[in-house]
TIDRENSE-540033 format. One record per atom (N, C-alpha, C, O): x, y, z; residue in one letter. Coordinates in steps of 0.2 Angstrom, whole numbers, plus 5000, padded with zeros to 4 digits. Layout:
TIDRENSE-540033
XYZA ...
END
This chain:
TIDRENSE-540033
529257625747M 529357585742M 529057645737M 528457665739M 529257655733S 529257705728S 528457675723S 528357615721S 528057735723S 527357715718S 527657725713S 527357705708S 528257755710Y 528257785703Y 528157715696Y 528357665697Y 527857745691Q 527957685688Q 528257735681Q 528257805681Q 528357695676R 528657735670R 528057735665R 527657685664R 528057795662P 527557805659P 527357755651P 527857725648P 526857755649P 526857715642P 527457755637P 527557815636P 527757715634I 528257755630I 528057725622I 528057665621I 527757765618D 527757785610D 528557775607D 528657825604D 529157715608A 529757745606A 529757735599A 529457685597A 530157785596P 530557785588P 530857725587P 531157695590P 530557715578V 531257645576V 531357695571V 531157745568V 531757655572F 532357695565F 532857645561F 533157595564F 532857655555H 533157605550H 533657615547H 533757675545H 534257575546D 534757595541D 534657585533D 534157565531D 535357595530S 535257625522S 534757555520S 534357555516S 534857485523A 534657435519A 533957425520A 533657385517A 533657475527G 533057445528G 532857425535G 532357435539G 533357395536R 533457365543R 533257415550R 533557465552R 532857365553V 532957415560V 533557415562V 533957365561V 533757465566I 534057505570I 534157455576I 533857495580I 534457415579E 534357385588E 535057425592E 535657405593E 534757465594Y 535157525597Y 535357505604Y 534957495608Y 536157475606G 536357445613G 536657385611G 537057355614G 536357355604S 536857285604S 537057275596S 536957225593S 537257335593R 537657345587R 538257325586R 538457295580R 538657335592W 539357315591W 539557255595W 539857265600W 539557195593P 539757115599P 540357145599P 540457145605P 540757165596E 541657175596E 541757265598E 541357305601E 542357285595E 542357355594E 541957385589E 541957365584E 541657435591P 541357485585P 541857505581P 542457505583P 541557505573P 542057555569P 542357615571P 541957645575P 542857645569Q 543257705571Q 542757765569Q 542757815572Q 542457755564D 542057825560D 541457825565D 541157885565D 541357785570T 540657785572T 540857845579T 540557885582T 541357835580Y 541557905585Y 541257955584Y 540857975588Y 541357985579S 541258065578S 540458065574S 540358125571S 540058015574V 539358025569V 538758015576V 538757975580V 538358055575E 537758055582E 537158035574E 536858075571E 537157965573S 536557985570S 535857975573S 535857935578S 535457985572H 534757995576H 534758015583H 534557985588H 534858055583P 534758085591P 534158115594P 534158145600P 533658095589E 532958105592E 532858045597E 532558045602E 533057985594R 532857915600R 532957925607R 532857885611R 533257995609F 533057995615F 532558035618F 532558055624F 532158045614A 531658095615A 531358065621A 531158105625A 531157995622P 530857965627P 531058005636P 530758025640P 531757995636I 532058015640I 531558085644I 531458095650I 531458125639R 531058175643R 530658165645R 530558205649R 530058125644T 529558105643T 529558055652T 529158045656T 530058025651V 530257995658V 530258045663V 529858045667V 530758095662A 530958165668A 530458185667A 530258175673A 529758205663D 529258245666D 528758195671D 528558225677D 528658135669A 528758075673A 528858095681A 528458115685A 529358085682L 529858115687L 529658155692L 529558145698L 529558205688I 529558275691I 528858255695I 528858245701I 528158245691A 527358235696A 527558205700A 527558235705A 527858125700H 527858085705H 528258125712H 528058125717H 528758165710L 529058205717L 528658235717L 528258225722L 528358295712V 527858335717V 526958305722V 526558315727V 526958265717D 526358205722D 526558175727D 526158155731D 527458155728T 527458115735T 527758145739T 527758125745T 528158215738Y 528558235743Y 528458295744Y 528258325739Y 528358325749D 528258405752D 528958445748D 529558455750D 528558485743V 529158505738V 528858585737V 528358615738V 529558625735E 529258705730E 529558665724E 529858615724E 529358705718I 529458725712I 529758775708I 529358815706I 530158775707D 530458835703D 530458825696D 531058815694D 530058835691E 530358835684E 530358885680E 529858915678E 531058895677G 531058955672G 531858935670G 532258895671G 531959005666E 532859005665E 533259015671E 533859015672E 532859025676Q 533559055681Q 533558985685Q 534058985689Q 533158925685A 533458885687A 534058845682A 534258795684A 534358855678V 534758835674V 535458845677V 536058815676V 535358905682A 536058925685A 536258855687A 536658815684A 535758825693D 536058775695D 536558725692D 536858695697D 536658715687L 537058675683L 537758685684L 537858745684L 538358655685L 538758665685L 539158695679L 539658735679L 539058665674R 539258685666R 538758715662R 538158685663R 538858735659T 538258775653T 538158705648T 538658675645T 537558705648P 537358635643P 537458665637P 537458725636P 537658575632H 538258595625H 537458635619H 537558675614H 536858605621H 536358625618H 535758675619H 535758685625H 535258715615D 534758735619D 534358725625D 534158665625D 534258755629V 533958725634V 533158765633V 533058825633V 532658685633V 531958715631V 531558715637V 530958725637V 531758705643R 531258695651R 531858665656R 532258615656R 531658715662A 532258695667A 531658685673A 531158725673A 531758645677V 531458635685V 531958605690V 532258565692V 531758665693R 532158655701R 531458605704R 530858625702R 531558565709V 531358525713V 531558535719V 532158505720V 531258585725R 531858565731R 531258545738R 530658565738R 531658515742P 531158475746P 531058525752P 531458565753P 530758515755N 530658575761N 530758545769N 530558535774N 531458535765D 531958505773D 532658525771D 532958495766D 532958565773P 533658595771P 534158535772P 534658545769P 534158465775G 534258405774G 534258355768G 534558295768G 533858385765S 533958355758S 533958385752S 533658435750S 534258335749A 534558365743A 534058385737A 533558355736A 534258445734P 533758475728P 534058425724P 534558395725P 533558435719L 533558425711L 533258475707L 532758505708L 533758475701T 533558515695T 533658475688T 534058445687T 533058485684F 532858445677F 532958505671F 532658555671F 533458495667V 533558545662V 533558505656V 533958465655V 532858535651F 532758495645F 533058525639F 533058585638F 533258485637T 533658515631T 533558505624T 533558445622T 533558535620A 533158525613A 533758455610A 533658445604A 534058435612Y 534558395608Y 534158335603Y 534158335597Y 533858285607P 533358285615P 533758255621P 534158205622P 533558295625G 534058255632G 533658285638G 533258325638G 534058255645V 534158315651V 534558295655V 534758245657V 534858355657T 535358345663T 535258375670T 534958435671T 535358335674V 534958335682V 535558355687V 536058325688V 535358425690H 535858435694H 535558395701H 535058415704H 535858355703A 535958325711A 536058355717A 536558325718A 535958385722G 536158395728G 536758465727G 536658505723G 537158455729L 537558545727L 537958545722L 537858595720L 538458485719L 538958465715L 538858425709L 539158435705L 538358375709Q 538358335703Q 538058345697Q 537458355698Q 538258355691D 537758345684D 537758305680D 538158305675D 537258255682L 537258185675L 536858215670L 536358245669L 537058195666R 536758215660R 536558155656R 536858105657R 535958165652Y 535658095651Y 535358125643Y 535058175642Y 535758085637P 536258045636P 536958055639P 537258115638P 537358005643V 538058035643V 538358065636V 538658115635V 538158005631C 538458015624C 537857985620C 537457945622C 537958025613G 537457995610G 537657995603G 537258015599G 538457965602C 538957925596C 538657875596C 538457845601C 538657855587D 538557805584D 538957735589D 538757675591D 539757765592A 539957715594A 539657685601A 539657625602A 539557735606C 539357725611C 538757655611C 538857595613C 538257685606D 537657635605D 537157645610D 536957595611D 536957695615A 536657695618A 535857695616A 535557695611A 535657685620N 534957685619N 534457715623N 534757735628N 533857735623W 533557775627W 533357745634W 533357775639W 533157695632E 532957635638E 533757635644E 533557635650E 534357635643W 534857615647W 534757685651W 534757695657W 534557735646E 534857815651E 534157835654E 534257875658E 533657815653A 532957815657A 532957765664A 532557785670A 533257705663D 533457655669D 533657715674D 533457735679D 534457735671D 534957755676D 534557845679D 534757875685D 534257875675L 533957955677L 533357915681L 533157955686L 533057855681E 532457835687E 532757825693E 532457845698E 533457775693R 533657755698R 534057825700R 533957835706R 534357865698Q 534757925702Q 534357965706Q 534457985712Q 533557985702V 533058045704V 532558015710V 532258055714V 532457945710L 532157905714L 532657875720L 532357865725L 533157865719A 533757885728A 533957955730A 534057965736A 533957985727V 533858055730V 533358055735V 533358055741V 532658055730G 532058055735G 531958015740G 531358005743G 532257985740S 532157895746S 532757915751S 532857875756S 533057965750G 533657985757G 534357935755G 534557915760G 534557905749H 534957855747H 535557885742H 535857855737H 535657965745Y 536057985741Y 536658035746Y 536458075751Y 537258025744R 537858065748R 538158095745R 538258075739R 538458135746E 539058175744E 539458205749E 539158235753E 540058185748T 540658185752T 540958225752T 540658255748T 541658275754F 542058305752F 542658255755F 542558225760F 543358245751Q 543758205752Q 544358255751Q 544558265745Q 544758285756A 545358315757A 546058265754A 545958205755A 546458275752G 547158265750G 547658275747G 547258325746G 547958285745S 548658295737S 548058305734S 547958365733S 547558285731T 546958275725T 546458285731T 546458245736T 546058325731A 545458325734A 544858295730A 544958295724A 544258285732W 543958245726W 543058255731W 542958255737W 542658265726I 541958265729I 541658215727I 541658205721I 541358155731E 541158085729E 540258095729E 539858125733E 540258065724H 539558055725H 539257985725H 539457945721H 538657965731A 538857905732A 537757885732A 537257925734A 537657815728I 537057785729I 537057735734I 537457685732I 536757735740A 536557665744A 536157635744A 535957625750A 535857595740L 535157545741L 535157475746L 535557435747L 534557495750P 534557435755P 534457385753P 534457345757P 534357355747D 534657295744D 535257275741D 535257225736D 535757315743G 536357325742G 536757355736G 537357355735G 536157375732G 536357405725G 536657485726G 536557515731G 536857505721G 536957565722G 537857585717G 538157545713G 537957635718G 538657655715G 539057715716G 538757755720G 539557735714S 539857795716S 540357825711S 540557785707S 540457885710S 540957915706S 541257985710S 541058015715S 541857995705R 541958065710R 542258095704R 542358085698R 542158175709T 542358215703T 543058275708T 543158295714T 543558285702R 543958315704R 543658385709R 543358425706R 543758405716A 543858465718A 543858515714A 543358555713A 544658515708A 544758565706A 544458595698A 544558645694A 544058545699D 543558545692D 543058585693D 542958625689D 542758585697I 542058625700I 542358705700I 542858715702I 541858745699P 542058815700P 542058845707P 541758815712P 542558885708A 542858885715A 542258915720A 542258895726A 541858955717A 541358975721A 540958935722A 540658935727A 540758885719R 540158845719R 540458795725R 540158775730R 540958785723L 541558715730L 541458755735L 541158725740L 541558825736Q 541758855744Q 540858865746Q 540758855752Q 540558885742A 539658895745A 539358815746A 538858805749A 539758765744A 539458705745A 539658685752A 539258685756A 540658665753L 540858635758L 540358645765L 540258595768L 540158705768P 539958695774P 539258665774P 539158635779P 538858665769V 538258625768V 538258545770V 537958515774V 538958525764L 538958455764L 539258445770L 539358385771L 539358485776L 539858435782L 539258445787L 539358455793L 538658455785T 538158455790T 537558395788T 536958395790T 537958355782V 537758315780V 537958255778V 537658215775V 538558235781V 539058185781V 538858125783V 539358085784V 538158085783D 538058045784D 537558035779D 537257985780D 537458085773G 537158075767G 536558115768G 536358125774G 536258145762W 535758175762W 534958135765W 534958075764W 534658165768S 533758145770S 533558125767S 533658145761S 533058065767E 532458065763E 531958115763E 531658135768E 531658145757W 531358195756W 530658185761W 530358125763W 530458235763P 529958245769P 529158225764P 529058265759P 528858185765R 528158145763R 527758225761R 527858275764R 527258215758R 527058265756R 526258255761R 526058195761R 525858295763V 525458255768V 524758285764V 524658345764V 524258255763A 523558235760A 522958305764A 522758295769A 522858355761P 522358395765P 521758335768P 521658275766P 521558365773A 521058335778A 520658345772A 520758385767A 520058295773E 519458305769E 518658345772E 518158355768E 
END
């Protein structure tokens, strides 16, 4: 079981033009107004996601046998260039080639993009428009779930050939939870795909749990 705990969050509170607290995540019981799809009010509400990402990185370093690469060079791990200016990038590499690496790219939006394994980018938030009505708690929940699943060896990337080739990304947790998504192979940069396929053939049963950090003898 993971020893990770979310740090205390001093979440910002925002008000509408009438002075009422905006309850992000529950504003639209039905369809959102059409004019909310092109508006991003208070993107700073997502700032706690970066605090959670910092805590996850610290947990990974404290728990597992890993190497850390921090700097601009780590941004190149992403499949797509971030939409916003990068303020920090941290690559966490487990010292086991059978374990999936993680790269955290912090943006000025504020938000975080995580590159998991070889061929998956995950953005937090996925979308910050008023229509989507996302709140930082939802995004942080998903961020923690993904990162902890990778570290505990419950993450899988597989190539599926066919008339349309796909890369499937899946989390399968012991309690039956999890989920999966697919990316068209044609949508991944060709050089990245060709470099990744031989590695994915060695982890067809899923990426391994990260090796645990051994405490120094006293």
